[in-house]
VOVEX-311274 format. One line per 2 residues: number of its first residue (from 1); for each residue x, y, z of N, C-alpha, C. Coordinates in steps of 0.2 Angstrom, whole numbers, plus 5000, padded with zeros to 4 digits. Layout:
<pts>
NUM = X/Y/Z/X/Y/Z/X/Y/Z; ... .
</pts>
This chain:
<pts>
1 = 5099/4654/4901/5100/4661/4903/5096/4663/4910; 5091/4659/4910/5086/4660/4916/5088/4655/4922 .
3 = 5093/4651/4922/5094/4646/4926/5097/4649/4933; 5101/4654/4933/5103/4657/4938/5099/4661/4942 .
5 = 5094/4665/4939/5089/4669/4942/5083/4664/4946; 5082/4658/4942/5078/4654/4945/5080/4650/4952 .
7 = 5087/4648/4951/5090/4646/4957/5090/4651/4963; 5092/4657/4961/5092/4662/4966/5086/4663/4969 .
9 = 5080/4663/4965/5074/4664/4968/5072/4658/4973; 5074/4651/4971/5073/4646/4975/5076/4647/4982 .
11 = 5082/4649/4982/5086/4650/4988/5083/4655/4993; 5080/4661/4989/5077/4666/4993/5070/4664/4996 .
13 = 5067/4659/4993/5061/4656/4996/5062/4652/5001; 5068/4648/5001/5070/4644/5007/5072/4649/5013 .
15 = 5075/4655/5011/5077/4659/5017/5071/4662/5019; 5066/4663/5015/5060/4666/5018/5056/4662/5022 .
17 = 5056/4655/5020/5052/4649/5024/5056/4649/5030; 5063/4649/5031/5066/4648/5037/5065/4654/5042 .
19 = 5064/4660/5039/5062/4666/5042/5055/4666/5045; 5050/4663/5042/5044/4662/5044/5043/4657/5049 .
21 = 5046/4651/5049/5046/4646/5053/5051/4646/5060; 5054/4651/5059/5059/4653/5065/5055/4655/5071 .
23 = 5057/4653/5077/5054/4656/5084/5054/4663/5084; 5060/4666/5081/5060/4674/5082/5058/4677/5076 .
25 = 5056/4673/5070/5055/4676/5064/5047/4678/5064; 5046/4682/5058/5038/4683/5057/5037/4682/5050 .
27 = 5031/4682/5048/5029/4682/5041/5031/4688/5037; 5030/4694/5040/5031/4700/5037/5039/4700/5036 .
29 = 5043/4698/5040/5050/4697/5039/5052/4692/5033; 5048/4687/5033/5049/4683/5027/5047/4686/5021 .
31 = 5042/4690/5021/5040/4694/5014/5045/4698/5013; 5047/4702/5017/5053/4708/5016/5059/4704/5014 .
33 = 5061/4698/5017/5067/4694/5015/5066/4692/5007; 5061/4689/5006/5060/4687/4999/5060/4693/4994 .
35 = 5057/4699/4996/5057/4704/4991/5063/4708/4990; 5067/4709/4996/5073/4712/4995/5079/4709/4994 .
37 = 5078/4701/4995/5084/4697/4992/5083/4694/4987; 5076/4693/4985/5075/4689/4979/5072/4693/4973 .
39 = 5066/4696/4974/5063/4699/4968/5066/4705/4965; 5068/4710/4970/5072/4716/4967/5078/4714/4963 .
41 = 5083/4711/4967/5089/4710/4963/5088/4706/4957; 5084/4700/4957/5083/4697/4951/5080/4700/4945 .
43 = 5075/4704/4947/5072/4709/4942/5077/4713/4938; 5081/4716/4943/5086/4721/4940/5091/4718/4936 .
45 = 5093/4712/4937/5098/4708/4934/5096/4706/4927; 5089/4703/4928/5086/4700/4921/5085/4706/4917 .
47 = 5083/4712/4919/5082/4718/4915/5089/4720/4912; 5094/4720/4915/5101/4723/4913/5102/4716/4908 .
49 = 5101/4710/4909/5104/4705/4904/5100/4705/4897; 5094/4708/4898/5090/4708/4892/5090/4715/4887 .
51 = 5095/4719/4890/5096/4726/4886/5099/4724/4879; 5103/4720/4878/5106/4720/4872/5101/4717/4866 .
53 = 5097/4712/4870/5091/4709/4866/5086/4714/4863; 5084/4719/4869/5079/4724/4867/5082/4729/4862 .
55 = 5089/4730/4862/5092/4735/4858/5092/4732/4851; 5093/4726/4850/5094/4723/4843/5087/4722/4841 .
57 = 5081/4720/4844/5075/4721/4842/5072/4728/4840; 5074/4733/4844/5072/4740/4842/5076/4742/4836 .
59 = 5082/4740/4835/5085/4742/4828/5082/4738/4822; 5080/4731/4823/5077/4728/4818/5071/4730/4816 .
61 = 5067/4732/4821/5060/4735/4820/5061/4742/4816; 5066/4747/4818/5067/4752/4814/5069/4752/4807 .
63 = 5074/4747/4806/5075/4745/4799/5070/4742/4795; 5065/4738/4798/5059/4736/4795/5055/4741/4793 .
65 = 5054/4746/4797/5050/4752/4796/5053/4756/4790; 5060/4757/4790/5063/4761/4785/5062/4758/4779 .
67 = 5062/4752/4778/5061/4748/4772/5054/4748/4769; 5050/4747/4774/5042/4747/4771/5039/4753/4771 .
69 = 5042/4759/4771/5039/4765/4771/5037/4766/4764; 5030/4768/4763/5027/4769/4756/5027/4777/4755 .
71 = 5027/4779/4749/5027/4787/4747/5022/4790/4750; 5016/4788/4750/5011/4791/4753/5007/4787/4758 .
73 = 5011/4785/4763/5008/4781/4768/5005/4785/4774; 5005/4792/4773/5002/4796/4779/4995/4795/4781 .
75 = 4991/4791/4777/4984/4790/4779/4980/4795/4778; 4982/4801/4775/4977/4806/4773/4974/4805/4767 .
77 = 4969/4809/4765/4965/4809/4759/4970/4813/4753; 4969/4812/4747/4972/4815/4742/4971/4823/4742 .
79 = 4974/4826/4738/4973/4834/4739/4966/4836/4735; 4962/4831/4733/4957/4834/4729/4951/4837/4734 .
81 = 4946/4840/4732/4941/4843/4736/4936/4837/4739; 4934/4838/4744/4929/4834/4747/4922/4835/4745 .
83 = 4918/4830/4745/4911/4830/4742/4907/4836/4746; 4904/4841/4742/4899/4846/4745/4902/4852/4749 .
85 = 4909/4852/4749/4911/4857/4753/4914/4863/4748; 4915/4861/4742/4918/4866/4737/4913/4866/4731 .
87 = 4911/4871/4730/4906/4872/4723/4910/4871/4717; 4907/4868/4712/4910/4866/4706/4911/4872/4702 .
89 = 4916/4873/4698/4918/4879/4694/4914/4877/4687; 4910/4882/4685/4907/4882/4678/4909/4887/4674 .
91 = 4909/4886/4667/4910/4891/4662/4903/4895/4661; 4904/4901/4660/4898/4905/4659/4896/4905/4651 .
93 = 4890/4905/4650/4888/4904/4643/4889/4910/4639 .
</pts>
């Protein structure tokens, strides 16, 4: 899956080296060539190629969470009074 992006980055590195070593080229031009012809398009293509895998992973995670939900998994204390905050109720003699 990653063979084409790696090959394209190799080509853009060679283009950038040719730009930097040319008599009319500059290092700044080589960096811009590499970024605009290499990194930006390859990162966009790889992001778009990984979209179905991200969607499957998200759906699998949501299905796992739906199955593993416990009845009282909220993490809150039960409805009883906390220590020292509520006075105990006593019967009068």
